[in-house]
PDB file of N, CA, C and O in Angstrom:
ATOM      1  N   MET A   1       4.314 -31.909  -1.259  1.00  0.00           N
ATOM      2  CA  MET A   1       4.441 -31.033  -0.118  1.00  0.00           C
ATOM      3  C   MET A   1       3.761 -31.665   1.079  1.00  0.00           C
ATOM      4  O   MET A   1       2.883 -32.515   0.933  1.00  0.00           O
ATOM      5  N   SER A   2       4.164 -31.254   2.237  1.00  0.00           N
ATOM      6  CA  SER A   2       3.582 -31.839   3.431  1.00  0.00           C
ATOM      7  C   SER A   2       2.797 -30.802   4.208  1.00  0.00           C
ATOM      8  O   SER A   2       2.807 -29.620   3.866  1.00  0.00           O
ATOM      9  N   GLY A   3       2.121 -31.241   5.245  1.00  0.00           N
ATOM     10  CA  GLY A   3       1.393 -30.329   6.101  1.00  0.00           C
ATOM     11  C   GLY A   3       0.150 -29.740   5.485  1.00  0.00           C
ATOM     12  O   GLY A   3      -0.317 -28.691   5.928  1.00  0.00           O
ATOM     13  N   GLY A   4      -0.399 -30.386   4.478  1.00  0.00           N
ATOM     14  CA  GLY A   4      -1.639 -29.907   3.890  1.00  0.00           C
ATOM     15  C   GLY A   4      -1.468 -28.780   2.894  1.00  0.00           C
ATOM     16  O   GLY A   4      -2.460 -28.195   2.459  1.00  0.00           O
ATOM     17  N   ASP A   5      -0.241 -28.459   2.519  1.00  0.00           N
ATOM     18  CA  ASP A   5      -0.013 -27.423   1.517  1.00  0.00           C
ATOM     19  C   ASP A   5      -0.258 -28.022   0.145  1.00  0.00           C
ATOM     20  O   ASP A   5       0.600 -28.724  -0.390  1.00  0.00           O
ATOM     21  N   ASN A   6      -1.418 -27.752  -0.426  1.00  0.00           N
ATOM     22  CA  ASN A   6      -1.790 -28.344  -1.708  1.00  0.00           C
ATOM     23  C   ASN A   6      -1.781 -27.292  -2.807  1.00  0.00           C
ATOM     24  O   ASN A   6      -2.808 -27.041  -3.438  1.00  0.00           O
ATOM     25  N   PHE A   7      -0.624 -26.675  -3.038  1.00  0.00           N
ATOM     26  CA  PHE A   7      -0.504 -25.666  -4.069  1.00  0.00           C
ATOM     27  C   PHE A   7       0.013 -26.314  -5.344  1.00  0.00           C
ATOM     28  O   PHE A   7       0.937 -27.125  -5.293  1.00  0.00           O
ATOM     29  N   PRO A   8      -0.569 -25.969  -6.481  1.00  0.00           N
ATOM     30  CA  PRO A   8      -0.042 -26.494  -7.741  1.00  0.00           C
ATOM     31  C   PRO A   8       1.404 -26.034  -7.918  1.00  0.00           C
ATOM     32  O   PRO A   8       1.740 -24.899  -7.583  1.00  0.00           O
ATOM     33  N   MET A   9       2.244 -26.900  -8.435  1.00  0.00           N
ATOM     34  CA  MET A   9       3.653 -26.556  -8.595  1.00  0.00           C
ATOM     35  C   MET A   9       3.839 -25.324  -9.481  1.00  0.00           C
ATOM     36  O   MET A   9       4.807 -24.586  -9.298  1.00  0.00           O
ATOM     37  N   ALA A  10       2.945 -25.086 -10.425  1.00  0.00           N
ATOM     38  CA  ALA A  10       3.064 -23.918 -11.293  1.00  0.00           C
ATOM     39  C   ALA A  10       2.880 -22.632 -10.503  1.00  0.00           C
ATOM     40  O   ALA A  10       3.339 -21.572 -10.929  1.00  0.00           O
ATOM     41  N   GLU A  11       2.211 -22.715  -9.353  1.00  0.00           N
ATOM     42  CA  GLU A  11       1.986 -21.523  -8.544  1.00  0.00           C
ATOM     43  C   GLU A  11       3.208 -21.194  -7.691  1.00  0.00           C
ATOM     44  O   GLU A  11       3.400 -20.035  -7.324  1.00  0.00           O
ATOM     45  N   VAL A  12       4.032 -22.180  -7.371  1.00  0.00           N
ATOM     46  CA  VAL A  12       5.231 -21.963  -6.575  1.00  0.00           C
ATOM     47  C   VAL A  12       6.346 -21.498  -7.501  1.00  0.00           C
ATOM     48  O   VAL A  12       6.673 -22.169  -8.480  1.00  0.00           O
ATOM     49  N   MET A  13       6.931 -20.338  -7.183  1.00  0.00           N
ATOM     50  CA  MET A  13       7.951 -19.757  -8.049  1.00  0.00           C
ATOM     51  C   MET A  13       9.267 -19.588  -7.317  1.00  0.00           C
ATOM     52  O   MET A  13       9.293 -19.356  -6.108  1.00  0.00           O
ATOM     53  N   THR A  14      10.347 -19.703  -8.048  1.00  0.00           N
ATOM     54  CA  THR A  14      11.675 -19.388  -7.529  1.00  0.00           C
ATOM     55  C   THR A  14      11.844 -17.869  -7.530  1.00  0.00           C
ATOM     56  O   THR A  14      10.981 -17.144  -8.025  1.00  0.00           O
ATOM     57  N   SER A  15      12.940 -17.398  -6.983  1.00  0.00           N
ATOM     58  CA  SER A  15      13.193 -15.958  -6.986  1.00  0.00           C
ATOM     59  C   SER A  15      13.365 -15.433  -8.411  1.00  0.00           C
ATOM     60  O   SER A  15      12.959 -14.310  -8.709  1.00  0.00           O
ATOM     61  N   VAL A  16      13.956 -16.223  -9.280  1.00  0.00           N
ATOM     62  CA  VAL A  16      14.125 -15.812 -10.682  1.00  0.00           C
ATOM     63  C   VAL A  16      12.763 -15.694 -11.362  1.00  0.00           C
ATOM     64  O   VAL A  16      12.498 -14.717 -12.063  1.00  0.00           O
ATOM     65  N   GLU A  17      11.901 -16.690 -11.153  1.00  0.00           N
ATOM     66  CA  GLU A  17      10.562 -16.661 -11.752  1.00  0.00           C
ATOM     67  C   GLU A  17       9.732 -15.516 -11.183  1.00  0.00           C
ATOM     68  O   GLU A  17       9.008 -14.844 -11.918  1.00  0.00           O
ATOM     69  N   ALA A  18       9.836 -15.295  -9.873  1.00  0.00           N
ATOM     70  CA  ALA A  18       9.094 -14.196  -9.248  1.00  0.00           C
ATOM     71  C   ALA A  18       9.579 -12.852  -9.783  1.00  0.00           C
ATOM     72  O   ALA A  18       8.774 -11.955 -10.032  1.00  0.00           O
ATOM     73  N   ALA A  19      10.881 -12.711  -9.961  1.00  0.00           N
ATOM     74  CA  ALA A  19      11.438 -11.468 -10.499  1.00  0.00           C
ATOM     75  C   ALA A  19      10.935 -11.212 -11.918  1.00  0.00           C
ATOM     76  O   ALA A  19      10.588 -10.083 -12.265  1.00  0.00           O
ATOM     77  N   GLN A  20      10.898 -12.255 -12.728  1.00  0.00           N
ATOM     78  CA  GLN A  20      10.376 -12.106 -14.086  1.00  0.00           C
ATOM     79  C   GLN A  20       8.901 -11.728 -14.047  1.00  0.00           C
ATOM     80  O   GLN A  20       8.460 -10.859 -14.800  1.00  0.00           O
ATOM     81  N   TYR A  21       8.143 -12.376 -13.176  1.00  0.00           N
ATOM     82  CA  TYR A  21       6.709 -12.117 -13.056  1.00  0.00           C
ATOM     83  C   TYR A  21       6.444 -10.677 -12.611  1.00  0.00           C
ATOM     84  O   TYR A  21       5.527 -10.022 -13.108  1.00  0.00           O
ATOM     85  N   LEU A  22       7.264 -10.191 -11.660  1.00  0.00           N
ATOM     86  CA  LEU A  22       7.083  -8.844 -11.122  1.00  0.00           C
ATOM     87  C   LEU A  22       7.814  -7.782 -11.935  1.00  0.00           C
ATOM     88  O   LEU A  22       7.685  -6.587 -11.670  1.00  0.00           O
ATOM     89  N   LYS A  23       8.587  -8.231 -12.935  1.00  0.00           N
ATOM     90  CA  LYS A  23       9.392  -7.327 -13.763  1.00  0.00           C
ATOM     91  C   LYS A  23      10.340  -6.500 -12.887  1.00  0.00           C
ATOM     92  O   LYS A  23      10.425  -5.277 -12.999  1.00  0.00           O
ATOM     93  N   MET A  24      11.051  -7.226 -12.007  1.00  0.00           N
ATOM     94  CA  MET A  24      12.030  -6.630 -11.110  1.00  0.00           C
ATOM     95  C   MET A  24      13.326  -7.426 -11.236  1.00  0.00           C
ATOM     96  O   MET A  24      13.327  -8.541 -11.757  1.00  0.00           O
ATOM     97  N   HIS A  25      14.411  -6.858 -10.765  1.00  0.00           N
ATOM     98  CA  HIS A  25      15.680  -7.582 -10.732  1.00  0.00           C
ATOM     99  C   HIS A  25      15.616  -8.625  -9.627  1.00  0.00           C
ATOM    100  O   HIS A  25      15.024  -8.386  -8.575  1.00  0.00           O
ATOM    101  N   VAL A  26      16.220  -9.771  -9.863  1.00  0.00           N
ATOM    102  CA  VAL A  26      16.163 -10.874  -8.900  1.00  0.00           C
ATOM    103  C   VAL A  26      16.781 -10.474  -7.558  1.00  0.00           C
ATOM    104  O   VAL A  26      16.293 -10.900  -6.512  1.00  0.00           O
ATOM    105  N   LYS A  27      17.836  -9.671  -7.568  1.00  0.00           N
ATOM    106  CA  LYS A  27      18.443  -9.224  -6.306  1.00  0.00           C
ATOM    107  C   LYS A  27      17.477  -8.350  -5.514  1.00  0.00           C
ATOM    108  O   LYS A  27      17.451  -8.409  -4.284  1.00  0.00           O
ATOM    109  N   THR A  28      16.691  -7.549  -6.204  1.00  0.00           N
ATOM    110  CA  THR A  28      15.699  -6.710  -5.537  1.00  0.00           C
ATOM    111  C   THR A  28      14.624  -7.572  -4.898  1.00  0.00           C
ATOM    112  O   THR A  28      14.223  -7.323  -3.761  1.00  0.00           O
ATOM    113  N   VAL A  29      14.155  -8.579  -5.616  1.00  0.00           N
ATOM    114  CA  VAL A  29      13.131  -9.489  -5.084  1.00  0.00           C
ATOM    115  C   VAL A  29      13.656 -10.205  -3.842  1.00  0.00           C
ATOM    116  O   VAL A  29      12.945 -10.307  -2.842  1.00  0.00           O
ATOM    117  N   CYS A  30      14.878 -10.695  -3.894  1.00  0.00           N
ATOM    118  CA  CYS A  30      15.465 -11.395  -2.738  1.00  0.00           C
ATOM    119  C   CYS A  30      15.654 -10.447  -1.556  1.00  0.00           C
ATOM    120  O   CYS A  30      15.412 -10.830  -0.411  1.00  0.00           O
ATOM    121  N   ARG A  31      16.082  -9.222  -1.822  1.00  0.00           N
ATOM    122  CA  ARG A  31      16.260  -8.242  -0.749  1.00  0.00           C
ATOM    123  C   ARG A  31      14.923  -7.916  -0.094  1.00  0.00           C
ATOM    124  O   ARG A  31      14.831  -7.860   1.132  1.00  0.00           O
ATOM    125  N   LEU A  32      13.889  -7.701  -0.898  1.00  0.00           N
ATOM    126  CA  LEU A  32      12.563  -7.415  -0.353  1.00  0.00           C
ATOM    127  C   LEU A  32      12.033  -8.591   0.458  1.00  0.00           C
ATOM    128  O   LEU A  32      11.395  -8.396   1.492  1.00  0.00           O
ATOM    129  N   ALA A  33      12.294  -9.805  -0.005  1.00  0.00           N
ATOM    130  CA  ALA A  33      11.873 -11.000   0.737  1.00  0.00           C
ATOM    131  C   ALA A  33      12.602 -11.070   2.073  1.00  0.00           C
ATOM    132  O   ALA A  33      11.987 -11.336   3.106  1.00  0.00           O
ATOM    133  N   LYS A  34      13.899 -10.834   2.055  1.00  0.00           N
ATOM    134  CA  LYS A  34      14.708 -10.879   3.280  1.00  0.00           C
ATOM    135  C   LYS A  34      14.247  -9.825   4.281  1.00  0.00           C
ATOM    136  O   LYS A  34      14.245 -10.070   5.488  1.00  0.00           O
ATOM    137  N   GLU A  35      13.856  -8.652   3.781  1.00  0.00           N
ATOM    138  CA  GLU A  35      13.391  -7.564   4.638  1.00  0.00           C
ATOM    139  C   GLU A  35      11.944  -7.747   5.077  1.00  0.00           C
ATOM    140  O   GLU A  35      11.437  -6.966   5.883  1.00  0.00           O
ATOM    141  N   GLY A  36      11.278  -8.770   4.555  1.00  0.00           N
ATOM    142  CA  GLY A  36       9.886  -9.015   4.909  1.00  0.00           C
ATOM    143  C   GLY A  36       8.910  -8.079   4.224  1.00  0.00           C
ATOM    144  O   GLY A  36       7.764  -7.953   4.655  1.00  0.00           O
ATOM    145  N   LYS A  37       9.349  -7.424   3.163  1.00  0.00           N
ATOM    146  CA  LYS A  37       8.502  -6.471   2.446  1.00  0.00           C
ATOM    147  C   LYS A  37       7.710  -7.113   1.322  1.00  0.00           C
ATOM    148  O   LYS A  37       6.788  -6.506   0.778  1.00  0.00           O
ATOM    149  N   ILE A  38       8.069  -8.338   0.978  1.00  0.00           N
ATOM    150  CA  ILE A  38       7.351  -9.091  -0.042  1.00  0.00           C
ATOM    151  C   ILE A  38       7.123 -10.495   0.531  1.00  0.00           C
ATOM    152  O   ILE A  38       8.042 -11.072   1.112  1.00  0.00           O
ATOM    153  N   PRO A  39       5.925 -11.050   0.380  1.00  0.00           N
ATOM    154  CA  PRO A  39       5.644 -12.359   0.986  1.00  0.00           C
ATOM    155  C   PRO A  39       6.412 -13.488   0.303  1.00  0.00           C
ATOM    156  O   PRO A  39       6.291 -13.705  -0.903  1.00  0.00           O
ATOM    157  N   ALA A  40       7.199 -14.198   1.099  1.00  0.00           N
ATOM    158  CA  ALA A  40       8.017 -15.297   0.580  1.00  0.00           C
ATOM    159  C   ALA A  40       8.344 -16.246   1.718  1.00  0.00           C
ATOM    160  O   ALA A  40       8.149 -15.933   2.893  1.00  0.00           O
ATOM    161  N   ARG A  41       8.842 -17.403   1.344  1.00  0.00           N
ATOM    162  CA  ARG A  41       9.238 -18.422   2.320  1.00  0.00           C
ATOM    163  C   ARG A  41      10.614 -18.928   1.924  1.00  0.00           C
ATOM    164  O   ARG A  41      10.862 -19.202   0.750  1.00  0.00           O
ATOM    165  N   LYS A  42      11.497 -19.051   2.881  1.00  0.00           N
ATOM    166  CA  LYS A  42      12.839 -19.577   2.624  1.00  0.00           C
ATOM    167  C   LYS A  42      12.788 -21.095   2.713  1.00  0.00           C
ATOM    168  O   LYS A  42      12.356 -21.649   3.725  1.00  0.00           O
ATOM    169  N   VAL A  43      13.224 -21.760   1.667  1.00  0.00           N
ATOM    170  CA  VAL A  43      13.301 -23.219   1.628  1.00  0.00           C
ATOM    171  C   VAL A  43      14.777 -23.555   1.451  1.00  0.00           C
ATOM    172  O   VAL A  43      15.324 -23.430   0.355  1.00  0.00           O
ATOM    173  N   GLY A  44      15.408 -23.979   2.527  1.00  0.00           N
ATOM    174  CA  GLY A  44      16.855 -24.167   2.490  1.00  0.00           C
ATOM    175  C   GLY A  44      17.514 -22.816   2.300  1.00  0.00           C
ATOM    176  O   GLY A  44      17.327 -21.910   3.111  1.00  0.00           O
ATOM    177  N   SER A  45      18.274 -22.679   1.246  1.00  0.00           N
ATOM    178  CA  SER A  45      18.930 -21.398   0.964  1.00  0.00           C
ATOM    179  C   SER A  45      18.216 -20.613  -0.133  1.00  0.00           C
ATOM    180  O   SER A  45      18.690 -19.556  -0.550  1.00  0.00           O
ATOM    181  N   GLU A  46      17.088 -21.122  -0.596  1.00  0.00           N
ATOM    182  CA  GLU A  46      16.365 -20.508  -1.717  1.00  0.00           C
ATOM    183  C   GLU A  46      15.041 -19.906  -1.260  1.00  0.00           C
ATOM    184  O   GLU A  46      14.379 -20.436  -0.368  1.00  0.00           O
ATOM    185  N   TRP A  47      14.668 -18.800  -1.877  1.00  0.00           N
ATOM    186  CA  TRP A  47      13.362 -18.193  -1.625  1.00  0.00           C
ATOM    187  C   TRP A  47      12.324 -18.821  -2.541  1.00  0.00           C
ATOM    188  O   TRP A  47      12.618 -19.161  -3.687  1.00  0.00           O
ATOM    189  N   ARG A  48      11.103 -18.971  -2.025  1.00  0.00           N
ATOM    190  CA  ARG A  48       9.974 -19.456  -2.817  1.00  0.00           C
ATOM    191  C   ARG A  48       8.812 -18.481  -2.644  1.00  0.00           C
ATOM    192  O   ARG A  48       8.614 -17.907  -1.574  1.00  0.00           O
ATOM    193  N   PHE A  49       8.060 -18.312  -3.711  1.00  0.00           N
ATOM    194  CA  PHE A  49       6.961 -17.361  -3.757  1.00  0.00           C
ATOM    195  C   PHE A  49       5.735 -18.053  -4.328  1.00  0.00           C
ATOM    196  O   PHE A  49       5.855 -18.903  -5.210  1.00  0.00           O
ATOM    197  N   LEU A  50       4.560 -17.697  -3.832  1.00  0.00           N
ATOM    198  CA  LEU A  50       3.307 -18.198  -4.391  1.00  0.00           C
ATOM    199  C   LEU A  50       2.714 -17.109  -5.274  1.00  0.00           C
ATOM    200  O   LEU A  50       2.564 -15.963  -4.847  1.00  0.00           O
ATOM    201  N   ARG A  51       2.378 -17.473  -6.501  1.00  0.00           N
ATOM    202  CA  ARG A  51       1.842 -16.502  -7.459  1.00  0.00           C
ATOM    203  C   ARG A  51       0.594 -15.797  -6.913  1.00  0.00           C
ATOM    204  O   ARG A  51       0.470 -14.579  -7.042  1.00  0.00           O
ATOM    205  N   SER A  52      -0.318 -16.543  -6.312  1.00  0.00           N
ATOM    206  CA  SER A  52      -1.555 -15.937  -5.805  1.00  0.00           C
ATOM    207  C   SER A  52      -1.273 -14.963  -4.661  1.00  0.00           C
ATOM    208  O   SER A  52      -1.952 -13.945  -4.532  1.00  0.00           O
ATOM    209  N   VAL A  53      -0.284 -15.269  -3.838  1.00  0.00           N
ATOM    210  CA  VAL A  53       0.083 -14.373  -2.735  1.00  0.00           C
ATOM    211  C   VAL A  53       0.738 -13.110  -3.288  1.00  0.00           C
ATOM    212  O   VAL A  53       0.483 -12.011  -2.796  1.00  0.00           O
ATOM    213  N   LEU A  54       1.580 -13.264  -4.306  1.00  0.00           N
ATOM    214  CA  LEU A  54       2.182 -12.089  -4.943  1.00  0.00           C
ATOM    215  C   LEU A  54       1.117 -11.219  -5.600  1.00  0.00           C
ATOM    216  O   LEU A  54       1.208  -9.992  -5.562  1.00  0.00           O
ATOM    217  N   ASP A  55       0.113 -11.845  -6.200  1.00  0.00           N
ATOM    218  CA  ASP A  55      -0.985 -11.079  -6.802  1.00  0.00           C
ATOM    219  C   ASP A  55      -1.693 -10.242  -5.742  1.00  0.00           C
ATOM    220  O   ASP A  55      -1.997  -9.072  -5.976  1.00  0.00           O
ATOM    221  N   GLY A  56      -1.955 -10.832  -4.583  1.00  0.00           N
ATOM    222  CA  GLY A  56      -2.586 -10.103  -3.484  1.00  0.00           C
ATOM    223  C   GLY A  56      -1.706  -8.981  -2.969  1.00  0.00           C
ATOM    224  O   GLY A  56      -2.192  -7.888  -2.679  1.00  0.00           O
ATOM    225  N   TRP A  57      -0.404  -9.247  -2.854  1.00  0.00           N
ATOM    226  CA  TRP A  57       0.551  -8.235  -2.405  1.00  0.00           C
ATOM    227  C   TRP A  57       0.584  -7.063  -3.386  1.00  0.00           C
ATOM    228  O   TRP A  57       0.610  -5.904  -2.973  1.00  0.00           O
ATOM    229  N   LEU A  58       0.583  -7.365  -4.672  1.00  0.00           N
ATOM    230  CA  LEU A  58       0.572  -6.313  -5.689  1.00  0.00           C
ATOM    231  C   LEU A  58      -0.691  -5.472  -5.601  1.00  0.00           C
ATOM    232  O   LEU A  58      -0.635  -4.244  -5.664  1.00  0.00           O
ATOM    233  N   ALA A  59      -1.826  -6.136  -5.455  1.00  0.00           N
ATOM    234  CA  ALA A  59      -3.102  -5.424  -5.375  1.00  0.00           C
ATOM    235  C   ALA A  59      -3.114  -4.476  -4.176  1.00  0.00           C
ATOM    236  O   ALA A  59      -3.590  -3.346  -4.283  1.00  0.00           O
ATOM    237  N   GLU A  60      -2.595  -4.929  -3.041  1.00  0.00           N
ATOM    238  CA  GLU A  60      -2.552  -4.087  -1.841  1.00  0.00           C
ATOM    239  C   GLU A  60      -1.572  -2.933  -2.001  1.00  0.00           C
ATOM    240  O   GLU A  60      -1.864  -1.813  -1.582  1.00  0.00           O
ATOM    241  N   SER A  61      -0.417  -3.191  -2.598  1.00  0.00           N
ATOM    242  CA  SER A  61       0.608  -2.155  -2.694  1.00  0.00           C
ATOM    243  C   SER A  61       0.281  -1.109  -3.759  1.00  0.00           C
ATOM    244  O   SER A  61       0.854  -0.020  -3.751  1.00  0.00           O
ATOM    245  N   LEU A  62      -0.625  -1.426  -4.666  1.00  0.00           N
ATOM    246  CA  LEU A  62      -0.998  -0.469  -5.711  1.00  0.00           C
ATOM    247  C   LEU A  62      -2.160   0.424  -5.311  1.00  0.00           C
ATOM    248  O   LEU A  62      -2.532   1.337  -6.048  1.00  0.00           O
ATOM    249  N   VAL A  63      -2.735   0.159  -4.137  1.00  0.00           N
ATOM    250  CA  VAL A  63      -3.889   0.959  -3.683  1.00  0.00           C
ATOM    251  C   VAL A  63      -3.408   2.219  -3.031  1.00  0.00           C
ATOM    252  O   VAL A  63      -4.218   3.030  -2.580  1.00  0.00           O
TER     253      VAL A  63
END
């Protein structure tokens, strides 16, 4: 990765991996990402998610 992004590859997840991790349907995860309701980054035509960021998002949304 460039620009000083030093995240372990295991922490970077695809939309399918994020959906499995969150126990949600992949279409729901992509829709939430597109709407800006879940933290994600678009890389080309694919969404990418950081596990630690999703953990923080979950902690905030469960409060």
